[in-house]
N, C-alpha and C positions, 0 to 999 in steps of 0.2 A: 505493499501500500504504498501510496506518496506522500507526502506532506501537504498535498495541496488538496489531496482527497478528505483527509481527517480534518482541516481548518477553512471550512467553507463560509465564502461569507455570502450574505443574504442578498438576491437580487433585488436590489434599490435605485432608485431615480438617484441622479448626482445633486449634491447639494446646491447646484443652484442651477437653472435652465429658463431659456427664453424660448419664444415660439417668432420673435422679430429673427427673420435671416439675416438682419444686418449686424446683430450681435454676437459678441464673440463666445458668448453661453448657449448659442444654437446648437442643437445637435439633429438633426433629419430623421436618424434613425431610431433615437430615443424616443423620438415623438409621436412616430408611426408607430410604436408599440401601444401607444395610449397611457399618458399619466393623469392620474387620478392627485386632487390636493383637498386638502381641508384643512381652512384656516378659521381659527376660532372656533373649531368644533365642528364649521359648517361647511360641507363639499361645496365648492366655487366651482364653476364652468367658464367666468370671464377673464382669466389669470392668465395677465401675459408674460409674467417673467415672477420667480422666485427664488427666493434664498434662505435656505433651512436653518443655516448656522445663525445668521444676523437677525432671524425672526421676521421675514417682511414681504410682502407681496406688492406686483404691481397688477392692476384690475384695469379692465377698460371702462370708461364711463359711457354708458349708453351707445349708441351707433355716431357719435361725434369722431371727427378725423381732424388731425393738424392739415396744413398746406399741404404736405409731400404723404398726403392720403392714409398714415399711421391712425390707430386709436388712438384717443385722447386716453392718457391713465392715471392713475391717481396711486399713492405708493401709502401702504397701510402697515402697521406693525402688530404682530400678533404671533402667537403659536403656529407653525406652519407644519404639515405632515403629507408628505408624499408616497406615489406607490404606482406601478405599473398595473393598469386595467388588466392586461392578457394573462395575470397569472390565477384568473378564477376570484373566488368569493372571500378569501381568507391568506391576501396576499403580506408579504412583508412591509411594514410600512419606515419609512425615515422619518425621523424624527429630531428636535435638536438634542444635543448630546450624545448624537451616535448610533443612538438605539435601534433596533431595526426588530421588528416583532408582526406577527400576524395583526390587521386588522380588528381592534374589537368591535363587539355589538353595540349595539345602541340599546341593551336592555339598562332599567334604573330599577332602582330597589326602593 
């Protein structure tokens, strides 16, 4: 058995990712897999860019665009979680602090 087989890192998105092709944090192959984002406990679908370690997301503001045709965004701070949507119902989730574990259910006691 090789060392790489024993210590297997979870398949989680990178710390920072953008959907803007002009950004240095853009990665088309990762985006094709589908990336789910939870910000402040709520799943968001309008995230343009995120950074887990710094705790922020840039979200599109309605359908407004700037003069270059890019969506207007607002940067908000708070806890960010990311996962690959192609991994099924309970994928490993990237969280601040490097913790990666299966996504928790929404059961509340």
